[in-house]
N, C-alpha and C positions, 0 to 999 in steps of 0.2 A: 899834548901829544905823546902816543908812544907806539910801538911794534912789537911785535908777540914773534920774537925769533924761534929757529932750531923745533921745528915741530910738525908734525906732518895735520894740513889744513884741512878740513871738513864744509869743504864751501854748501852742505845741503845735499851733496849729489853724491860727489867724491872726494877721496881723501888727496888731496895735492901734496906733492915733495918739491922740496926746494924754494917755497912758495913763502912769508909772512904776511902777519893781517897789520895795518897799518890803522891808528884810533884813534880820532881826533872830537875831542868831547866826549858825545854820547854816543858816536855813532862809528861804526866802519867805515873810514874816507876809502881805502883801497887794500886790495890783495897783490900782490906784485913780487917779482923773484928776488927772493933775498943778496942774488946778490948784486943789485941794483939799489939795495936802502941805502946804503951810505951817500952814494951820486946824487939819490932823489932827494935825501931826507939827511943831510948831513946835522950829526949830534943830536939824533933822535934818541931818545931814551927807551933803551932795548930791557924786554921781558924775555929769558930765558924757559922754553918750554921743555928745555933737557927732553928732546927728545920723545916726546910724548904728544898724545892728541889732542888736537887743537878743535872744539866742535861749538856749537851756537848753545848757547845757555837752555838748560829741560824746562817744557812747560805742562804743569797740569792743572787738567781740568775740572777735575773731582777736590778740592780739600777742604776737611770738615775741620780742622786743626792741626795744631803738632805748637811744639815747644812750651806744653801744656797749657796751654788755651785751645778752646773752642769757638767757632764763631757763633754759635746759637746761643750760647751763655752766654759774650759780653759781644755784641756787636759795634765795636766804638773802634776808631784808627790806631790804638794802641793795641787792639786784639790783630789787627791787622799786619803791625810793624815785628810784633814778634813773632806773627807766621812768617812774614820774610825774610826777618833774620836766621832765624830757623832755617827755612828751607833753603838758602845760601850756602849753608853748609856742606848742603846733598846737591849743590851743582843745581839748585831750580831757584832760575831768575825771573818767570813769570808765571801767574798761580790764579785761579778763580775759587776765590773763601767761597765753601760752600753752605749755605741754611739748609738742612733738613726739615723734614715735617715740621708746622710749628702755628702759631697763628695769624690771623692777618696783620694786627700788630708789629711781630717782628719782620713780617715780609717788610710791612711800609718803610720800617726803622731799618734796615739793611738795603733796603732800595737807595732812598733819602741820604743815608751815609755815603753811599758810592758817587753819589751826585755833588755831594757838598768837597769832594775829593780834585778839585783840578791838580794834581798831583800823582795820579792814585797809580801812576804806573812808575814811578818814583819807586813803591815801596812793593813793587811786584804785581798791584793788580792788573789784571785786565778788565776785569767786569766781575758781577756777580753768576753764580749758579745759585739758582734755585731749585734746589731737589725735593718735589713734594709741596703740599701736602696733597695735592692730588691724582693720587695715587689708588692701587690696589690695596684694599686689608687682606686679602689671601697671600700677597707679593709684599709686605712691607717688612720684612727683615726687622734689625733693631727701631724703625719708625714706631713713632707712637700714634696708637689707633684714637686714642681722643680728639686728635689733632687731624684726621684722612679727613676728605672731602670732597664735592664735587669743584670743579671752576665754576663762579657765576661769572654773571656779567661782571660785576663791581669788580670784583678782581682785576678778571682779562683787560677793562679800560686801564686802571692803575700799573699793572704791570706793562701793559705795551707803552703806553704814554713814556716810558722809561724810555724803552727801546732800547736797538741793539749794542748800541755806546754801552750803556747803564748793566743791562741783565743780559749776558750772552747767552745761557744756556737756562731752559726751564725745562725738568723732567716731570711727564707726567701719563697717567695711565692710559693711552688711547681709548679704551672700551668704556670710559670712566666721563670720558672729555669730550664736549662738542665737537663737530667738525667746526662751523664757523669761530669757534674761540681760538681754536689751534691756527684756524686762518687770518684771525687779526693779530694773533700776537708773530707769526712767520713773518707777516709785511712787516710789521714794526721793528725788524730785523732782529729780532731775537733768534736763535737756536731752539727750534723744538724735539726733544729727544723722550723718545719711549722707555721708562724705565719702571722700575718697580711695579710688575703690570700681569694680568694677568690672561691675557689676550690671545683670543687664537688665529692664525694665519692671517683667516680671513679679515676679521675685522684690525689688523694692522695695516692690510692692501685696503682695507675701503676708506682707513684715515689720514694715510700717509698723503695722498693727492692733495690733503690741506697745509699741507706744511710739513712735514717731519720729517727731519733727515740724519739725528742723530742717533742714538744709543744709550744709556748709560749703566754702566759696568756691565760688558757682556756673557751674558751665562745667569750672571745674580738678579735678586729679584725681578726675576721673569719667567711664564713659563718654558716649559723645558723641549727639546726637539727631541719628536715623537716621528716615527716612519708615515703613521697616517694623521697626525695633527704638528705640521711644523712647530709650532708657535711660537710666542717671539721671539726664541733665541734662530731657528730656523728663517723667520721673515726678516732678521737682519743679516742672516749671511745670505740669503738670495737675494735682499732687494736692493735698491744703491741708499745704503744709510751707512753711517760711520759709526764706529761705537769707541767706546774706552773700554779698557778689559786690565784690572788686577793683576798684577802680574808677583804673585808674594810666595807661590804655593798650598797656599792655602782657601784663598775664595776660590781660585781655578785650576784645574790639575795642568801642570805642564800641557801633557799630550794634545789635551781639550783645543790651548792655547797655539800647537802647533798646527790641527787642523783648521781653527777658523782663521789662520793667517795666511795658509796657502788658498784660502777661498776669497780672503778680503782685501792682504795686500796693502794697498795703503790706505784703506778705509779702516784698517786698523789703529790703537796709538792707543800709549801709557798712561795710564792715572794710578794715584795713589789710594787714593780714596780714605787718606789720614785721617789718624784722632789724632787728641793731646797729648799720650804721651810719645809720641817720635821727640827723641831729641831729650827726656828727662827718663828719671826712673821711678815714674807712676806705674803703682800697681791697681787702679781700677781709677773709674771718671766714671760722673754721671753723663746719660745723652738724655737731653731732653723726659727727667725722668726715670730714665731704665738706666741700671745700675752696671756700666760694663766693666771686664775686669780685662788686664794686662798681662798677660805669661809668654813666656818664650817665644816670640816675636808674634805671637796671635792676640787677637782682642776680641770678645766674646761675652754675650749676656748671660743670664745666671741660670736660662733654659738651653746656652747653649750656641747659639745663635749669632754670628760672626757681626758684629759691633764695629764696621769701619776696620783699619787696619795700622800696620807701623809700618808701613813699606815706602821706603823714598826713593826718590826718582833715580839714582845714582845705582840704586841696587837692584832696582827695577830693567833696568838696563844692562846691566850684569846678568840680574836673573832670562834673560831674554835670549841673550847668549850664549852663554852658559845651560842652561835649562832648557832651555825652547829649542834654540838651534838655529836662530838667527844671525844671519851677519852681522858684525859689529856696527856698518853702516847703515845695516836697514834698523838695531835697535836705537840708534841715533837718531834716524828720522823719526821712528815712532814717539819717540820723545821731544821732537821739537818741531820738525817740517809738519806731521802728519798731525797734530794736536795744534795749529795755527793755523793749519787751512781748515779744518774742521770749525773752529768761529770766523775766518776769515780775517786775520790779521798779518797771513803768512806777506806782506807788503811790505812789512816791518820787523817778521820779528821767523825765525823759525831757519834759517840760513846765516851763512858768513859771507854777504854780499857787500857790497859798495853802498853806503845809505840805509841800510837797516841796522837797528841800533843795537846797539854795541855789549851786548848779556854773552858773555864767553867764558865757555868751561874747558878747562885743562885737565885731561884725565893721562893717568899715568899706564902703560901696556897691562896691567893688572884693572883695568879699569876703575881706579880709586880717583877721588877727586882731589886733584893737587892744589889748583888757583882757580877760581870763580871771580870775575869781572861781571858785577851790573853795572849798566847805563852809562861805560869806558871807564868805573870805577875798581882797582882790584881791591878787593872785600877780606 
């Protein structure tokens, strides 16, 4: 048991002053007045936040790889451990390993891997994000067109049987997916997300009723907003759909992020869509057969198509504050509470409050990571 003292505690709603966070094992035991600590918990170990910000650990719902590895390349526990170890350097304590467009065999392997891990949350894994292959060729981005296909009854059965404890999100193009399959997936507890889609506003409106609740990387890989055809982007802005957004300055202009946030508020959350170069000096890598270069913070294919990002969650939070202009409180919520709500784990993650998992980050006044606690352990 220990207490984090001398910091501004962000409980998920507001910053609390004069408080400290008491941790026991892997959970937050309490948040109490700092001047009561010695009386209530004599001889407790104290960790000094040095007047920094004490926040929940960041949650990334779209992470393809980092630390030199890609989940698509090696669907193994070792890959997940490397991704988690890399994430922790940047304050990301939980994530969804994201499998992009690939064959059935790899999808089944990914599901089986997550199902086999009783301790998946110990290595930061909250579940799986299956991004494609049930998407639009016209909006495929870096995804390999050879694997893109329509969802069928057999794979709907396989994925839905895994359920929402294993598969947290599946990204599909609504215009190419039968409503009955969306319904089966949604009723199994999986969050169905529109993405890599060329759907019209009306097509999304027609399919949303079957259980679409999320959108994958808003503005990227989707039909654009037009005043006569709002497209997928307009549908997300207008409907009750939550969405991730990549705040790296390459994928979306900061002004567009600012406008989206003004409309969506708590429906908009930060994702990285990161790939293997994060935390390395790699100059290029291969993504399901496509060569992707990494230069000056940008990941791009040989034709210039963006191929994931090199963003980290801490830099995303900093960009939200300094480039987009949201408050620090809201930026932290976009990296913690809002993604937790998007996949319905806010009862254990995304806030600092008694009973929640002790995933904690200490940021300095420059919004830089100073200390990270994962499941109550100082990393």
